[in-house]
All heavy atoms as TSV, in Angstrom:
chain	resi	resn	atom	element	x	y	z
A	1	MET	N	N	0.841	-1.172	0.000
A	1	MET	CA	C	0.000	0.000	0.000
A	1	MET	C	C	0.891	1.241	0.000
A	1	MET	O	O	1.672	1.455	0.931
A	1	MET	CB	C	-0.873	-0.033	1.258
A	1	MET	CG	C	-1.755	1.127	1.428
A	1	MET	SD	S	-2.819	0.761	2.846
A	1	MET	CE	C	-3.837	2.131	2.802
A	2	PRO	N	N	0.804	2.062	-1.019
A	2	PRO	CA	C	1.660	3.245	-1.099
A	2	PRO	C	C	1.235	4.322	-0.099
A	2	PRO	O	O	0.078	4.435	0.273
A	2	PRO	CB	C	1.478	3.723	-2.535
A	2	PRO	CG	C	0.170	3.174	-2.977
A	2	PRO	CD	C	-0.028	1.888	-2.216
A	3	ILE	N	N	2.193	5.106	0.330
A	3	ILE	CA	C	1.942	6.208	1.265
A	3	ILE	C	C	1.511	7.428	0.467
A	3	ILE	O	O	2.132	7.772	-0.537
A	3	ILE	CB	C	3.209	6.524	2.079
A	3	ILE	CG1	C	3.618	5.316	2.906
A	3	ILE	CG2	C	3.002	7.740	2.955
A	3	ILE	CD1	C	4.919	5.516	3.647
A	4	SER	N	N	0.459	8.075	0.916
A	4	SER	CA	C	-0.021	9.262	0.204
A	4	SER	C	C	0.946	10.426	0.424
A	4	SER	O	O	1.719	10.454	1.384
A	4	SER	CB	C	-1.419	9.645	0.681
A	4	SER	OG	O	-1.358	10.128	2.005
A	5	ARG	N	N	0.862	11.348	-0.492
A	5	ARG	CA	C	1.746	12.508	-0.405
A	5	ARG	C	C	1.470	13.324	0.858
A	5	ARG	O	O	2.376	13.812	1.514
A	5	ARG	CB	C	1.538	13.362	-1.646
A	5	ARG	CG	C	2.483	14.495	-1.759
A	5	ARG	CD	C	2.297	15.182	-3.085
A	5	ARG	NE	N	3.340	16.154	-3.260
A	5	ARG	CZ	C	3.529	16.843	-4.342
A	5	ARG	NH1	N	2.757	16.645	-5.383
A	5	ARG	NH2	N	4.500	17.715	-4.418
A	6	ARG	N	N	0.194	13.486	1.214
A	6	ARG	CA	C	-0.179	14.241	2.404
A	6	ARG	C	C	0.360	13.574	3.666
A	6	ARG	O	O	0.863	14.238	4.569
A	6	ARG	CB	C	-1.692	14.371	2.501
A	6	ARG	CG	C	-2.137	15.162	3.717
A	6	ARG	CD	C	-3.628	15.365	3.735
A	6	ARG	NE	N	-4.134	16.097	2.612
A	6	ARG	CZ	C	-4.250	17.433	2.555
A	6	ARG	NH1	N	-3.889	18.145	3.600
A	6	ARG	NH2	N	-4.727	18.029	1.509
A	7	ALA	N	N	0.281	12.245	3.742
A	7	ALA	CA	C	0.791	11.532	4.909
A	7	ALA	C	C	2.301	11.693	5.013
A	7	ALA	O	O	2.852	11.839	6.112
A	7	ALA	CB	C	0.417	10.061	4.830
A	8	LEU	N	N	2.983	11.699	3.888
A	8	LEU	CA	C	4.433	11.873	3.879
A	8	LEU	C	C	4.818	13.276	4.349
A	8	LEU	O	O	5.747	13.442	5.144
A	8	LEU	CB	C	4.979	11.619	2.482
A	8	LEU	CG	C	6.489	11.601	2.326
A	8	LEU	CD1	C	7.094	10.532	3.211
A	8	LEU	CD2	C	6.869	11.388	0.890
A	9	ILE	N	N	4.062	14.289	3.898
A	9	ILE	CA	C	4.332	15.667	4.330
A	9	ILE	C	C	4.061	15.823	5.821
A	9	ILE	O	O	4.839	16.449	6.539
A	9	ILE	CB	C	3.492	16.657	3.496
A	9	ILE	CG1	C	4.003	16.675	2.057
A	9	ILE	CG2	C	3.521	18.051	4.092
A	9	ILE	CD1	C	3.140	17.455	1.096
A	10	ASN	N	N	2.960	15.242	6.298
A	10	ASN	CA	C	2.641	15.318	7.727
A	10	ASN	C	C	3.703	14.627	8.568
A	10	ASN	O	O	4.083	15.123	9.628
A	10	ASN	CB	C	1.270	14.709	8.004
A	10	ASN	CG	C	0.144	15.589	7.530
A	10	ASN	OD1	O	0.330	16.780	7.295
A	10	ASN	ND2	N	-1.031	15.002	7.361
A	11	ALA	N	N	4.195	13.477	8.112
A	11	ALA	CA	C	5.228	12.754	8.849
A	11	ALA	C	C	6.525	13.561	8.893
A	11	ALA	O	O	7.201	13.618	9.919
A	11	ALA	CB	C	5.464	11.389	8.222
A	12	ALA	N	N	6.861	14.208	7.783
A	12	ALA	CA	C	8.079	15.020	7.739
A	12	ALA	C	C	7.953	16.230	8.659
A	12	ALA	O	O	8.907	16.594	9.354
A	12	ALA	CB	C	8.367	15.459	6.309
A	13	ALA	N	N	6.779	16.849	8.670
A	13	ALA	CA	C	6.572	18.004	9.542
A	13	ALA	C	C	6.646	17.584	11.006
A	13	ALA	O	O	7.240	18.285	11.836
A	13	ALA	CB	C	5.225	18.653	9.248
A	14	PHE	N	N	6.058	16.460	11.342
A	14	PHE	CA	C	6.111	15.969	12.717
A	14	PHE	C	C	7.543	15.637	13.119
A	14	PHE	O	O	7.982	15.968	14.230
A	14	PHE	CB	C	5.221	14.733	12.877
A	14	PHE	CG	C	5.266	14.149	14.251
A	14	PHE	CD1	C	4.602	14.757	15.296
A	14	PHE	CD2	C	5.996	13.000	14.518
A	14	PHE	CE1	C	4.645	14.238	16.578
A	14	PHE	CE2	C	6.060	12.467	15.790
A	14	PHE	CZ	C	5.377	13.081	16.821
A	15	ALA	N	N	8.289	15.008	12.228
A	15	ALA	CA	C	9.674	14.659	12.532
A	15	ALA	C	C	10.519	15.920	12.726
A	15	ALA	O	O	11.360	15.981	13.620
A	15	ALA	CB	C	10.257	13.794	11.421
A	16	GLY	N	N	10.270	16.936	11.910
A	16	GLY	CA	C	11.007	18.186	12.050
A	16	GLY	C	C	10.694	18.876	13.364
A	16	GLY	O	O	11.584	19.392	14.035
A	17	ALA	N	N	9.412	18.888	13.744
A	17	ALA	CA	C	9.027	19.503	15.005
A	17	ALA	C	C	9.599	18.736	16.187
A	17	ALA	O	O	10.047	19.326	17.170
A	17	ALA	CB	C	7.500	19.578	15.110
A	18	ALA	N	N	9.600	17.410	16.098
A	18	ALA	CA	C	10.160	16.598	17.176
A	18	ALA	C	C	11.661	16.825	17.303
A	18	ALA	O	O	12.196	16.922	18.414
A	18	ALA	CB	C	9.863	15.121	16.925
A	19	LEU	N	N	12.342	16.947	16.173
A	19	LEU	CA	C	13.787	17.192	16.194
A	19	LEU	C	C	14.096	18.569	16.783
A	19	LEU	O	O	15.009	18.710	17.593
A	19	LEU	CB	C	14.358	17.085	14.786
A	19	LEU	CG	C	15.861	17.277	14.638
A	19	LEU	CD1	C	16.601	16.201	15.426
A	19	LEU	CD2	C	16.265	17.230	13.192
A	20	ALA	N	N	13.303	19.581	16.409
A	20	ALA	CA	C	13.514	20.923	16.952
A	20	ALA	C	C	13.245	20.943	18.452
A	20	ALA	O	O	13.983	21.576	19.219
A	20	ALA	CB	C	12.615	21.926	16.234
A	21	GLY	N	N	12.213	20.246	18.884
A	21	GLY	CA	C	11.909	20.178	20.310
A	21	GLY	C	C	12.998	19.478	21.090
A	21	GLY	O	O	13.367	19.895	22.191
A	22	ALA	N	N	13.531	18.416	20.526
A	22	ALA	CA	C	14.603	17.686	21.196
A	22	ALA	C	C	15.870	18.545	21.282
A	22	ALA	O	O	16.566	18.533	22.306
A	22	ALA	CB	C	14.900	16.391	20.460
A	23	ALA	N	N	16.147	19.295	20.233
A	23	ALA	CA	C	17.327	20.165	20.252
A	23	ALA	C	C	17.165	21.278	21.289
A	23	ALA	O	O	18.108	21.606	22.012
A	23	ALA	CB	C	17.554	20.767	18.870
A	24	LEU	N	N	15.971	21.825	21.376
A	24	LEU	CA	C	15.715	22.875	22.348
A	24	LEU	C	C	15.812	22.335	23.770
A	24	LEU	O	O	16.408	22.968	24.646
A	24	LEU	CB	C	14.333	23.484	22.110
A	24	LEU	CG	C	13.946	24.638	23.016
A	24	LEU	CD1	C	14.902	25.800	22.817
A	24	LEU	CD2	C	12.524	25.074	22.722
A	25	ALA	N	N	15.268	21.168	24.003
A	25	ALA	CA	C	15.342	20.561	25.334
A	25	ALA	C	C	16.791	20.224	25.695
A	25	ALA	O	O	17.214	20.395	26.838
A	25	ALA	CB	C	14.479	19.311	25.391
A	26	GLY	N	N	17.552	19.766	24.723
A	26	GLY	CA	C	18.957	19.454	24.973
A	26	GLY	C	C	19.762	20.694	25.310
A	26	GLY	O	O	20.590	20.684	26.219
A	27	ALA	N	N	19.501	21.773	24.593
A	27	ALA	CA	C	20.220	23.020	24.867
A	27	ALA	C	C	19.843	23.573	26.236
A	27	ALA	O	O	20.685	24.101	26.960
A	27	ALA	CB	C	19.933	24.040	23.777
A	28	ALA	N	N	18.573	23.456	26.599
A	28	ALA	CA	C	18.131	23.973	27.888
A	28	ALA	C	C	18.680	23.137	29.033
A	28	ALA	O	O	18.932	23.655	30.126
A	28	ALA	CB	C	16.603	24.001	27.945
A	29	SER	N	N	18.865	21.855	28.800
A	29	SER	CA	C	19.332	20.992	29.881
A	29	SER	C	C	20.837	21.097	30.116
A	29	SER	O	O	21.337	20.596	31.122
A	29	SER	CB	C	18.955	19.541	29.591
A	29	SER	OG	O	19.689	19.060	28.482
A	30	LEU	N	N	21.547	21.729	29.208
A	30	LEU	CA	C	22.988	21.870	29.393
A	30	LEU	C	C	23.313	22.779	30.562
A	30	LEU	O	O	24.338	22.614	31.219
A	30	LEU	CB	C	23.644	22.415	28.125
A	30	LEU	CG	C	23.739	21.443	26.961
A	30	LEU	CD1	C	24.336	22.150	25.753
A	30	LEU	CD2	C	24.579	20.246	27.321
A	31	GLY	N	N	22.448	23.716	30.815
A	31	GLY	CA	C	22.661	24.619	31.945
A	31	GLY	C	C	23.831	25.551	31.737
A	31	GLY	O	O	24.508	25.935	32.688
A	32	VAL	N	N	24.076	25.932	30.505
A	32	VAL	CA	C	25.189	26.831	30.211
A	32	VAL	C	C	24.806	28.227	30.689
A	32	VAL	O	O	23.758	28.745	30.373
A	32	VAL	CB	C	25.484	26.848	28.699
A	32	VAL	CG1	C	26.581	27.834	28.381
A	32	VAL	CG2	C	25.857	25.459	28.233
A	33	ARG	N	N	25.667	28.821	31.477
A	33	ARG	CA	C	25.420	30.166	31.977
A	33	ARG	C	C	26.310	31.150	31.243
A	33	ARG	O	O	27.475	30.879	30.994
A	33	ARG	CB	C	25.708	30.248	33.470
A	33	ARG	CG	C	24.804	29.379	34.264
A	33	ARG	CD	C	25.065	29.570	35.724
A	33	ARG	NE	N	23.780	29.552	36.384
A	33	ARG	CZ	C	23.458	30.307	37.400
A	33	ARG	NH1	N	24.321	31.128	37.889
A	33	ARG	NH2	N	22.273	30.217	37.939
A	34	ILE	N	N	25.732	32.274	30.930
A	34	ILE	CA	C	26.487	33.333	30.270
A	34	ILE	C	C	27.038	34.255	31.354
A	34	ILE	O	O	26.307	34.702	32.226
A	34	ILE	CB	C	25.585	34.114	29.299
A	34	ILE	CG1	C	25.052	33.188	28.215
A	34	ILE	CG2	C	26.321	35.284	28.691
A	34	ILE	CD1	C	24.016	33.831	27.332
A	35	ALA	N	N	28.330	34.522	31.277
A	35	ALA	CA	C	28.959	35.385	32.274
A	35	ALA	C	C	28.545	36.825	32.001
A	35	ALA	O	O	28.756	37.353	30.929
A	35	ALA	CB	C	30.472	35.247	32.196
A	36	ARG	N	N	27.908	37.437	32.986
A	36	ARG	CA	C	27.490	38.826	32.863
A	36	ARG	C	C	27.907	39.582	34.112
A	36	ARG	O	O	28.012	39.008	35.186
A	36	ARG	CB	C	25.974	38.935	32.724
A	36	ARG	CG	C	25.431	38.330	31.465
A	36	ARG	CD	C	23.980	38.664	31.296
A	36	ARG	NE	N	23.194	38.176	32.411
A	36	ARG	CZ	C	21.907	38.377	32.549
A	36	ARG	NH1	N	21.256	39.064	31.657
A	36	ARG	NH2	N	21.260	37.912	33.585
A	37	ALA	N	N	28.120	40.853	33.932
A	37	ALA	CA	C	28.418	41.707	35.081
A	37	ALA	C	C	27.120	41.947	35.839
A	37	ALA	O	O	26.033	41.846	35.297
A	37	ALA	CB	C	29.008	43.026	34.607
A	38	ALA	N	N	27.254	42.257	37.102
A	38	ALA	CA	C	26.075	42.549	37.911
A	38	ALA	C	C	25.405	43.812	37.373
A	38	ALA	O	O	26.071	44.784	37.039
A	38	ALA	CB	C	26.468	42.742	39.362
A	39	TYR	N	N	24.093	43.782	37.264
A	39	TYR	CA	C	23.357	44.939	36.751
A	39	TYR	C	C	22.959	45.830	37.894
A	39	TYR	O	O	22.491	45.324	38.900
A	39	TYR	CB	C	22.108	44.489	35.992
A	39	TYR	CG	C	21.327	45.643	35.420
A	39	TYR	CD1	C	21.725	46.224	34.233
A	39	TYR	CD2	C	20.230	46.162	36.085
A	39	TYR	CE1	C	21.034	47.280	33.711
A	39	TYR	CE2	C	19.538	47.224	35.573
A	39	TYR	CZ	C	19.935	47.787	34.380
A	39	TYR	OH	O	19.251	48.844	33.870
A	40	PRO	N	N	23.045	47.077	37.820
A	40	PRO	CA	C	23.738	47.896	36.833
A	40	PRO	C	C	25.233	47.984	37.147
A	40	PRO	O	O	25.646	47.883	38.292
A	40	PRO	CB	C	23.066	49.255	36.966
A	40	PRO	CG	C	22.644	49.323	38.393
A	40	PRO	CD	C	22.307	47.908	38.778
A	41	GLU	N	N	26.008	48.197	36.134
A	41	GLU	CA	C	27.450	48.295	36.312
A	41	GLU	C	C	27.867	49.631	36.923
A	41	GLU	O	O	28.914	49.738	37.519
A	41	GLU	CB	C	28.159	48.116	34.970
A	41	GLU	CG	C	27.982	46.736	34.394
A	41	GLU	CD	C	28.661	46.583	33.051
A	41	GLU	OE1	O	29.356	47.518	32.613
A	41	GLU	OE2	O	28.492	45.532	32.445
A	42	ARG	N	N	27.050	50.637	36.742
A	42	ARG	CA	C	27.345	51.961	37.297
A	42	ARG	C	C	26.047	52.560	37.832
A	42	ARG	O	O	24.965	52.071	37.528
A	42	ARG	CB	C	27.960	52.857	36.237
A	42	ARG	CG	C	27.082	53.032	35.031
A	42	ARG	CD	C	27.752	53.890	34.001
A	42	ARG	NE	N	26.786	54.139	32.945
A	42	ARG	CZ	C	27.072	54.167	31.679
A	42	ARG	NH1	N	28.307	53.992	31.289
A	42	ARG	NH2	N	26.140	54.392	30.784
A	43	PRO	N	N	26.138	53.618	38.619
A	43	PRO	CA	C	24.919	54.212	39.187
A	43	PRO	C	C	23.958	54.711	38.103
A	43	PRO	O	O	24.378	55.170	37.044
A	43	PRO	CB	C	25.435	55.377	40.007
A	43	PRO	CG	C	26.864	55.076	40.269
A	43	PRO	CD	C	27.342	54.261	39.107
A	44	ILE	N	N	22.682	54.626	38.397
A	44	ILE	CA	C	21.653	55.112	37.480
A	44	ILE	C	C	21.261	56.520	37.887
A	44	ILE	O	O	21.035	56.797	39.067
A	44	ILE	CB	C	20.416	54.192	37.528
A	44	ILE	CG1	C	20.792	52.806	37.043
A	44	ILE	CG2	C	19.278	54.768	36.702
A	44	ILE	CD1	C	19.687	51.796	37.182
A	45	ARG	N	N	21.172	57.423	36.906
A	45	ARG	CA	C	20.765	58.799	37.174
A	45	ARG	C	C	19.277	58.920	36.883
A	45	ARG	O	O	18.823	58.692	35.771
A	45	ARG	CB	C	21.543	59.769	36.296
A	45	ARG	CG	C	21.096	61.216	36.505
A	45	ARG	CD	C	21.823	62.157	35.614
A	45	ARG	NE	N	23.220	62.210	36.063
A	45	ARG	CZ	C	24.148	62.934	35.462
A	45	ARG	NH1	N	23.847	63.627	34.394
A	45	ARG	NH2	N	25.376	62.943	35.919
A	46	LEU	N	N	18.509	59.263	37.899
A	46	LEU	CA	C	17.072	59.439	37.767
A	46	LEU	C	C	16.780	60.924	37.599
A	46	LEU	O	O	17.106	61.731	38.479
A	46	LEU	CB	C	16.349	58.897	39.006
A	46	LEU	CG	C	14.842	59.017	39.016
A	46	LEU	CD1	C	14.228	58.168	37.919
A	46	LEU	CD2	C	14.309	58.603	40.367
A	47	VAL	N	N	16.200	61.293	36.466
A	47	VAL	CA	C	15.889	62.688	36.182
A	47	VAL	C	C	14.393	62.890	36.344
A	47	VAL	O	O	13.592	62.248	35.674
A	47	VAL	CB	C	16.318	63.081	34.750
A	47	VAL	CG1	C	15.942	64.519	34.436
A	47	VAL	CG2	C	17.811	62.857	34.576
A	48	VAL	N	N	14.011	63.773	37.267
A	48	VAL	CA	C	12.604	64.123	37.485
A	48	VAL	C	C	12.394	65.493	36.860
A	48	VAL	O	O	12.908	66.494	37.367
A	48	VAL	CB	C	12.262	64.133	38.989
A	48	VAL	CG1	C	10.815	64.537	39.202
A	48	VAL	CG2	C	12.549	62.783	39.615
A	49	PRO	N	N	11.624	65.578	35.782
A	49	PRO	CA	C	11.513	66.847	35.043
A	49	PRO	C	C	10.482	67.814	35.609
A	49	PRO	O	O	9.776	68.480	34.853
A	49	PRO	CB	C	11.120	66.378	33.643
A	49	PRO	CG	C	10.329	65.147	33.893
A	49	PRO	CD	C	10.984	64.482	35.076
A	50	PHE	N	N	10.367	67.900	36.914
A	50	PHE	CA	C	9.425	68.829	37.546
A	50	PHE	C	C	10.125	69.551	38.687
A	50	PHE	O	O	11.218	69.184	39.097
A	50	PHE	CB	C	8.180	68.085	38.047
A	50	PHE	CG	C	7.345	67.524	36.928
A	50	PHE	CD1	C	7.455	66.204	36.561
A	50	PHE	CD2	C	6.460	68.333	36.234
A	50	PHE	CE1	C	6.694	65.682	35.528
A	50	PHE	CE2	C	5.690	67.817	35.197
A	50	PHE	CZ	C	5.811	66.496	34.842
A	51	VAL	N	N	9.478	70.543	39.252
A	51	VAL	CA	C	10.084	71.376	40.291
A	51	VAL	C	C	10.330	70.574	41.566
A	51	VAL	O	O	9.593	69.643	41.888
A	51	VAL	CB	C	9.189	72.594	40.612
A	51	VAL	CG1	C	9.065	73.487	39.397
A	51	VAL	CG2	C	7.828	72.168	41.086
A	52	PRO	N	N	11.395	70.923	42.316
A	52	PRO	CA	C	11.657	70.245	43.581
A	52	PRO	C	C	10.558	70.532	44.607
A	52	PRO	O	O	9.988	71.617	44.630
A	52	PRO	CB	C	12.984	70.838	44.055
A	52	PRO	CG	C	13.555	71.561	42.906
A	52	PRO	CD	C	12.447	71.866	41.971
A	53	GLY	N	N	10.261	69.543	45.433
A	53	GLY	CA	C	9.275	69.712	46.480
A	53	GLY	C	C	7.871	69.315	46.085
A	53	GLY	O	O	6.980	69.285	46.927
A	54	GLY	N	N	7.649	68.995	44.834
A	54	GLY	CA	C	6.319	68.610	44.386
A	54	GLY	C	C	6.063	67.122	44.600
A	54	GLY	O	O	6.917	66.372	45.093
A	55	ALA	N	N	4.870	66.709	44.231
A	55	ALA	CA	C	4.493	65.308	44.408
A	55	ALA	C	C	5.338	64.388	43.529
A	55	ALA	O	O	5.755	63.308	43.964
A	55	ALA	CB	C	3.017	65.132	44.092
A	56	VAL	N	N	5.602	64.807	42.304
A	56	VAL	CA	C	6.409	63.984	41.403
A	56	VAL	C	C	7.831	63.865	41.932
A	56	VAL	O	O	8.450	62.793	41.862
A	56	VAL	CB	C	6.393	64.569	39.982
A	56	VAL	CG1	C	7.268	63.765	39.034
A	56	VAL	CG2	C	4.967	64.604	39.443
A	57	ASP	N	N	8.359	64.941	42.493
A	57	ASP	CA	C	9.690	64.914	43.088
A	57	ASP	C	C	9.734	63.936	44.271
A	57	ASP	O	O	10.684	63.159	44.408
A	57	ASP	CB	C	10.091	66.312	43.552
A	57	ASP	CG	C	11.461	66.329	44.193
A	57	ASP	OD1	O	12.418	65.850	43.559
A	57	ASP	OD2	O	11.563	66.791	45.340
A	58	ALA	N	N	8.696	63.953	45.084
A	58	ALA	CA	C	8.654	63.044	46.239
A	58	ALA	C	C	8.611	61.591	45.804
A	58	ALA	O	O	9.313	60.735	46.355
A	58	ALA	CB	C	7.444	63.366	47.109
A	59	VAL	N	N	7.825	61.295	44.769
A	59	VAL	CA	C	7.756	59.922	44.262
A	59	VAL	C	C	9.095	59.526	43.645
A	59	VAL	O	O	9.570	58.406	43.827
A	59	VAL	CB	C	6.611	59.780	43.241
A	59	VAL	CG1	C	6.655	58.432	42.550
A	59	VAL	CG2	C	5.273	59.972	43.922
A	60	GLY	N	N	9.719	60.436	42.921
A	60	GLY	CA	C	11.036	60.151	42.348
A	60	GLY	C	C	12.076	59.860	43.414
A	60	GLY	O	O	12.897	58.959	43.266
A	61	ARG	N	N	12.027	60.602	44.508
A	61	ARG	CA	C	12.969	60.358	45.601
A	61	ARG	C	C	12.702	59.019	46.277
A	61	ARG	O	O	13.629	58.314	46.684
A	61	ARG	CB	C	12.903	61.497	46.628
A	61	ARG	CG	C	13.468	62.791	46.099
A	61	ARG	CD	C	13.290	63.917	47.082
A	61	ARG	NE	N	13.614	65.202	46.506
A	61	ARG	CZ	C	14.819	65.764	46.551
A	61	ARG	NH1	N	15.806	65.151	47.159
A	61	ARG	NH2	N	15.027	66.937	45.984
A	62	LEU	N	N	11.433	58.649	46.388
A	62	LEU	CA	C	11.116	57.335	46.966
A	62	LEU	C	C	11.599	56.192	46.068
A	62	LEU	O	O	12.107	55.184	46.549
A	62	LEU	CB	C	9.604	57.203	47.201
A	62	LEU	CG	C	9.041	58.012	48.359
A	62	LEU	CD1	C	7.517	57.932	48.375
A	62	LEU	CD2	C	9.602	57.513	49.689
A	63	LEU	N	N	11.439	56.367	44.772
A	63	LEU	CA	C	11.902	55.345	43.841
A	63	LEU	C	C	13.420	55.245	43.811
A	63	LEU	O	O	13.969	54.165	43.556
A	63	LEU	CB	C	11.384	55.633	42.426
A	63	LEU	CG	C	9.894	55.434	42.213
A	63	LEU	CD1	C	9.503	55.884	40.816
A	63	LEU	CD2	C	9.524	53.979	42.416
A	64	ALA	N	N	14.104	56.357	44.049
A	64	ALA	CA	C	15.561	56.382	43.992
A	64	ALA	C	C	16.219	55.798	45.238
A	64	ALA	O	O	17.415	55.517	45.224
A	64	ALA	CB	C	16.048	57.813	43.769
A	65	MET	N	N	15.457	55.622	46.302
A	65	MET	CA	C	16.041	55.083	47.523
A	65	MET	C	C	16.446	53.630	47.331
A	65	MET	O	O	15.724	52.861	46.716
A	65	MET	CB	C	15.044	55.192	48.678
A	65	MET	CG	C	14.790	56.615	49.111
A	65	MET	SD	S	13.471	56.801	50.302
A	65	MET	CE	C	14.004	55.774	51.633
A	66	PRO	N	N	17.643	53.246	47.847
A	66	PRO	CA	C	18.082	51.852	47.683
A	66	PRO	C	C	17.298	50.871	48.502
A	66	PRO	O	O	16.699	51.114	49.455
A	66	PRO	CB	C	19.538	51.880	48.109
A	66	PRO	CG	C	19.780	53.169	48.774
A	66	PRO	CD	C	18.637	54.066	48.487
């Protein structure tokens, strides 16, 4: 019994998806870590574009606190 063209295409698509999934799972299971510097590397400057003493200034100061 010959295999239909549609069945062959579906089998190829399934095999490709299974192979991609296996490759992704293999890469994720390696646990390779990328060396990065601690964020942020330097201080962040917070600019509040309103007058000092206002509500926006107070919220900006609260957000800037460590």
